[in-house]
C-alpha positions in Angstrom: -55.6 -21.6 -35.1 -57.0 -20.8 -31.6 -59.3 -17.8 -31.4 -59.2 -15.7 -28.1 -61.0 -12.7 -26.7 -60.1 -10.2 -24.1 -62.7 -8.8 -21.6 -61.5 -5.4 -20.3 -59.1 -3.1 -22.1 -57.5 -1.3 -19.2 -53.8 -1.6 -18.1 -53.7 -5.4 -18.1 -56.0 -5.9 -21.0 -53.9 -3.7 -23.3 -50.8 -5.5 -22.1 -52.3 -8.9 -23.0 -53.1 -7.4 -26.5 -49.5 -6.1 -26.9 -47.9 -9.3 -25.8 -50.0 -11.5 -28.2 -49.2 -9.2 -31.1 -45.5 -8.7 -30.3 -44.7 -12.3 -29.4 -47.0 -14.1 -31.7 -44.3 -16.5 -33.1 -43.0 -17.4 -29.7 -46.6 -18.1 -28.4 -47.3 -20.2 -31.4 -44.2 -22.4 -30.7 -45.3 -22.7 -27.0 -48.9 -23.6 -28.1 -47.6 -26.7 -30.0 -47.5 -24.7 -33.2 -51.0 -23.4 -33.0 -51.4 -19.7 -33.7 -53.3 -17.6 -31.2 -55.5 -15.0 -32.9 -57.6 -12.3 -31.1 -61.1 -12.0 -32.3 -62.8 -9.7 -29.8 -62.0 -7.2 -27.2 -64.9 -6.3 -24.9 -65.1 -2.9 -23.4 -67.9 -0.3 -22.9 -65.6 2.5 -24.1 -64.8 3.7 -27.6 -61.4 3.1 -29.1 -61.7 4.8 -32.4 -57.9 5.4 -32.7 -56.9 1.9 -32.1 -55.1 0.2 -35.0 -57.5 -2.7 -34.8 -60.7 -1.0 -33.7 -62.7 -3.6 -35.5 -61.9 -6.0 -32.7 -63.8 -4.0 -30.1 -67.3 -4.9 -29.1 -69.6 -3.7 -26.3 -71.8 -6.7 -26.4 -70.7 -9.7 -24.3 -72.9 -12.0 -26.4 -70.6 -11.6 -29.4 -68.0 -13.5 -27.5 -70.4 -15.9 -25.7 -72.2 -17.0 -28.9 -69.2 -17.3 -31.1 -68.2 -21.0 -31.4 -64.7 -20.2 -32.7 -63.6 -18.5 -29.5 -62.2 -21.1 -27.2 -60.4 -19.0 -24.5 -61.2 -15.7 -22.9 -59.1 -13.4 -20.8 -61.1 -11.8 -18.1 -59.1 -8.7 -17.0 -62.1 -6.5 -16.1 -61.6 -6.6 -12.3 -64.3 -6.5 -9.7 -66.9 -9.1 -9.0 -69.8 -8.0 -11.3 -70.3 -8.5 -14.2 -67.0 -10.5 -14.2 -68.6 -13.3 -12.3 -71.6 -13.7 -14.4 -69.6 -13.4 -17.7 -67.1 -16.0 -16.5 -69.7 -18.5 -15.4 -71.6 -18.2 -18.7 -68.4 -18.6 -20.7 -67.3 -21.7 -18.7 -70.8 -23.3 -19.0 -70.7 -22.6 -22.8 -67.4 -24.7 -23.0 -64.9 -21.9 -23.2 -61.8 -21.7 -21.0 -61.3 -18.6 -19.0 -58.1 -17.1 -17.6 -58.0 -14.1 -15.2 -55.9 -11.7 -13.1 -58.9 -10.9 -11.0 -58.0 -11.9 -7.4 -61.2 -10.7 -5.9 -63.2 -13.0 -8.2 -61.0 -16.0 -7.6 -61.1 -15.5 -3.9 -64.8 -15.2 -3.8 -66.1 -17.6 -6.4 -63.1 -19.7 -7.3 -64.5 -22.9 -5.9 -67.7 -22.7 -8.0 -66.0 -21.6 -11.2 -63.3 -24.3 -10.9 -66.1 -26.9 -10.4 -67.9 -25.7 -13.6 -64.7 -25.8 -15.6 -64.1 -29.4 -14.4 -67.7 -30.4 -15.3 -67.5 -28.8 -18.8 -64.0 -30.2 -19.4 -62.5 -26.7 -19.9 -60.0 -24.7 -17.8 -60.2 -21.7 -15.4 -56.6 -20.5 -14.9 -55.6 -17.6 -12.5 -51.8 -17.3 -12.4 -51.9 -13.6 -12.6 -54.3 -13.3 -9.5 -51.5 -13.6 -7.1 -48.1 -12.0 -7.5 -48.7 -10.4 -10.9 -46.0 -11.8 -13.2 -44.5 -14.0 -10.5 -45.2 -17.8 -11.3 -46.6 -19.2 -8.1 -49.9 -20.8 -8.7 -48.6 -23.3 -11.2 -45.5 -24.2 -9.1 -47.8 -25.0 -6.1 -50.1 -27.1 -8.3 -47.3 -28.8 -10.3 -43.7 -28.3 -9.2 -44.4 -28.7 -5.5 -47.1 -31.4 -5.8 -44.8 -34.0 -4.1 -44.7 -31.9 -0.9 -47.0 -31.3 1.9 -47.0 -27.5 2.1 -46.2 -26.5 5.7 -46.3 -22.7 5.5 -46.8 -19.9 3.0 -45.5 -16.4 4.0 -45.7 -13.7 1.5 -45.2 -10.0 0.7 -48.3 -9.9 -1.5 -48.9 -6.2 -2.0 -46.4 -4.0 -3.7 -48.0 -0.7 -2.6 -47.6 -1.5 1.1 -44.1 -2.8 0.5 -43.1 0.4 -1.3 -44.5 2.6 1.5 -42.7 0.6 4.3 -39.5 0.6 2.2 -39.7 4.4 2.0 -40.0 4.6 5.7 -37.1 2.2 6.1 -34.8 3.5 3.6 -35.7 7.3 3.4 -37.0 7.9 6.9 -40.4 9.1 5.7 -43.5 9.0 7.8 -46.4 6.7 6.8 -48.5 9.7 5.5 -45.6 11.0 3.5 -44.7 7.7 2.0 -48.3 7.1 1.0 -48.5 10.5 -0.8 -45.3 9.6 -2.6 -46.7 6.2 -3.6 -49.9 7.9 -5.0 -47.8 10.5 -6.9 -45.9 7.7 -8.5 -48.9 5.7 -9.4 -48.2 2.9 -7.0 -51.2 3.6 -4.8 -54.8 4.4 -5.7 -56.5 7.7 -4.7 -58.4 5.5 -2.3 -55.7 3.2 -1.0 -57.7 1.3 1.6 -57.7 -2.1 -0.2 -53.8 -2.0 0.0 -53.0 -0.3 3.2 -55.7 -2.0 5.2 -54.5 -5.5 4.0 -57.6 -6.6 2.1 -55.7 -7.1 -1.2 -53.1 -9.3 0.6 -55.9 -11.2 2.3 -57.5 -12.2 -0.9 -54.2 -13.4 -2.3 -53.3 -15.5 0.7 -56.8 -17.0 0.7 -56.2 -18.1 -2.9 -52.7 -19.7 -2.1 -54.0 -21.3 1.1 -57.0 -22.8 -0.8 -54.8 -24.2 -3.5 -52.2 -25.5 -1.1 -54.8 -27.1 1.3 -57.2 -28.3 -1.4 -60.0 -26.7 0.8 -61.8 -23.4 0.4 -60.3 -20.7 2.7 -62.7 -17.9 2.9 -60.9 -14.6 3.0 -63.6 -13.3 5.3 -62.4 -15.7 8.0 -58.8 -14.4 7.9 -57.9 -11.9 10.6 -56.6 -8.9 8.7 -54.6 -5.9 9.8 -53.0 -3.3 7.6 -50.0 -0.9 8.0 -51.9 2.3 8.9 -50.7 2.2 12.5 -47.0 1.6 11.6 -44.9 4.6 12.7 -41.4 5.7 11.8 -40.3 4.7 15.3 -41.5 1.1 14.8 -39.4 0.9 11.7 -36.4 2.3 13.6 -36.8 -0.2 16.3 -37.0 -3.0 13.8 -33.7 -1.8 12.1 -32.1 -1.8 15.6 -33.1 -5.4 15.9 -31.5 -6.3 12.5 -35.0 -6.7 11.1 -37.6 -5.0 8.9 -41.4 -4.4 9.2 -43.3 -6.1 6.3 -47.0 -6.7 5.6 -47.2 -10.4 5.5 -49.9 -12.8 4.3 -49.4 -15.9 6.3 -50.8 -19.4 6.2 -49.7 -22.5 8.3 -51.0 -25.9 7.4 -51.6 -28.0 10.5 -51.4 -31.8 10.6 -55.0 -32.1 11.4 -56.0 -30.4 8.1 -56.7 -27.1 9.6 -55.2 -23.8 8.3 -54.0 -21.0 10.5 -54.0 -17.8 8.4 -53.5 -14.1 9.1 -52.6 -10.8 7.3 -50.5 -8.6 9.5 -47.4 -6.4 9.7 -44.7 -8.5 11.1 -41.0 -8.1 12.3 -38.9 -10.0 9.8 -35.3 -10.9 10.7 -32.7 -9.7 8.2 -31.6 -13.4 7.7 -35.0 -14.1 6.1 -35.1 -13.6 2.3 -38.3 -11.7 2.8 -36.5 -8.9 4.7 -34.6 -7.6 1.7 -37.6 -7.3 -0.7 -37.7 -3.6 -1.6 -40.0 -1.3 -3.6 -43.1 -2.6 -5.3 -41.7 -6.1 -5.5 -43.5 -9.2 -4.2 -42.1 -12.3 -2.8 -43.7 -15.6 -1.7 -41.8 -17.9 0.7 -43.1 -21.5 0.6 -42.0 -24.3 2.9 -42.6 -27.9 1.9 -41.8 -31.0 3.9 -39.5 -32.3 1.3 -38.0 -29.3 -0.5 -37.7 -26.9 2.5 -37.9 -23.1 1.8 -38.4 -21.9 -1.8 -39.0 -18.3 -2.7 -40.8 -16.7 -5.7 -39.9 -13.1 -6.3 -40.6 -10.4 -8.9 -42.9 -7.6 -9.8 -46.3 -8.1 -8.3 -48.2 -5.8 -10.5 -47.9 -3.6 -13.6 -49.0 -3.8 -17.2 -46.7 -6.2 -18.8 -45.7 -8.3 -15.8 -49.3 -9.1 -15.0 -50.2 -9.5 -18.6 -47.3 -11.9 -19.2 -48.9 -14.3 -16.7 -52.3 -13.9 -18.3 -50.9 -14.8 -21.7 -49.0 -17.7 -20.2 -52.4 -19.0 -19.0 -54.0 -18.4 -22.5 -51.2 -20.6 -24.0 -51.8 -23.3 -21.4 -55.5 -23.2 -22.1 -54.8 -23.6 -25.8 -52.5 -26.5 -25.2 -55.1 -28.3 -22.9 -58.2 -27.4 -25.0 -59.6 -30.9 -24.8 -58.7 -31.6 -21.2 -59.5 -30.0 -17.9 -56.4 -29.6 -15.6 -57.2 -30.7 -12.2 -56.8 -27.4 -10.3 -59.5 -27.1 -7.7 -60.4 -26.8 -3.9 -63.1 -28.6 -2.2 -66.2 -26.9 -0.8 -65.8 -26.2 3.0 -68.1 -28.5 4.8 -66.4 -28.2 8.3 -64.6 -25.2 9.6 -61.0 -25.6 8.3 -59.7 -22.4 9.8 -57.5 -23.2 12.9 -58.2 -21.5 16.2 -56.3 -18.2 16.6 -54.3 -19.7 19.4 -53.0 -22.7 17.4 -49.8 -20.8 16.6 -47.4 -19.1 18.9 -45.4 -16.0 17.9 -42.9 -13.8 19.8 -44.2 -10.3 20.0 -42.5 -7.0 19.7 -44.0 -4.6 22.1 -43.7 -0.9 22.9 -45.2 0.5 26.1 -45.0 3.3 28.5 -44.7 0.7 31.3 -41.4 0.2 33.1 -39.0 -2.9 32.8 -39.8 -4.2 36.2 -43.5 -4.4 35.5 -42.9 -5.9 32.0 -40.8 -8.7 33.5 -43.4 -9.4 36.2 -46.1 -9.7 33.5 -44.1 -11.4 30.7 -41.4 -13.2 32.5 -38.4 -13.8 30.2 -38.2 -11.2 27.5 -35.5 -9.4 25.4 -35.3 -5.6 25.8 -34.5 -3.4 22.8 -32.6 -0.1 23.2 -35.0 2.8 23.3 -35.6 4.8 20.2 -38.3 7.1 21.8 -38.1 8.6 25.3 -40.5 7.6 28.0 -41.1 4.0 26.9 -39.8 0.5 26.9 -39.5 -1.9 23.9 -39.0 -5.6 24.2 -39.6 -9.0 22.5 -41.6 -11.6 24.3 -41.2 -15.3 24.4 -43.5 -17.2 22.0 -47.1 -16.6 23.1 -50.6 -17.5 21.7 -52.6 -14.6 20.5 -54.9 -14.8 23.7 -51.8 -14.9 25.9 -50.4 -11.9 24.2 -53.7 -10.0 24.5 -54.2 -10.8 28.2 -50.6 -9.8 29.0 -50.5 -6.6 27.1 -53.8 -5.6 28.7 -51.9 -5.4 32.0 -49.4 -2.9 30.6 -49.7 0.8 30.6 -50.3 2.5 27.3 -49.3 -0.2 24.7 -48.0 1.8 21.7 -47.1 -1.1 19.3 -47.7 -4.9 19.3 -46.3 -6.7 16.3 -45.7 -10.4 15.7 -42.2 -11.5 15.0 -42.3 -14.1 12.0 -41.1 -17.5 13.0 
């Protein structure tokens, strides 16, 4: 029998408990016949009405010092004390699984190295995409491929807001209030709408795919706060949609170009039709071509299902460390901002004649708003796009068009 513990009994932690209790027989079969038993739940709050209140402890050392506990689910969130607790558990020879994207993106390299040294495992399938399996497929199923590109809708809150603008004609502010009312957005939604959540997730995926640490602080990040209803209408007129995309391109020289930005996505891309709070990750391999992983990117049971799957995997590999890791970054692996070219959708108060003079060949879009011009440029580097738009009068919008 494998003994497990949960650290944090919030939305995800309670989901982990429910799945382990409800699907115990299935989990045992998946763990080569070994039953998984919960021994502790760590939380600073009281749960006197819980049917198994005897499981709860407020003392982390109860878990750390118990030699019977072999795997711990860290679903506390945040960096501290999650980092300190996880590090101590790994050093004590216990496997840890987590849904904590901030922790993995910040300390993943160090924690994976400790797990490797101690011959235990640090798994984090739920840290990206909630219940969508994507970490394990990159590490295992796509291992024969050189990953060329990852482009993902990695934040359900922003996708819901943009979808409300697209489908129901709501303004950004109105759609945000609706998302908050439905519980899809936090009272302080900055991490979502400013792109920081998606940034941490693409950093994890890029690190895993490249085998090198991609620091999320090095990724240019732009959220959706400046997207207007007119932007959405223009995109629709172009048979496209506006989506917040976490993007990583893996160059042949080993460098990685990565950004988080709202982009114009053509309707023939499978990412275009991803609605509501759903997430999707489009991965391009040199052998397999395009594959997409789609599903609910958050929520109690979807995220908890990925955490529990990692618990099962940790139990199955209790005496071996699976070789999931990325190397410490010795040289700067982030590609220059001009290493990729994009076409740009631009709205401006300038006239068509001056636009053609500055940009040369471009494709104009029928005007949605009076007193402006809208067009799509030829592919440009970021510096070229910045220099050219600086010559225009009153640039209203500048969005990349995803390649």
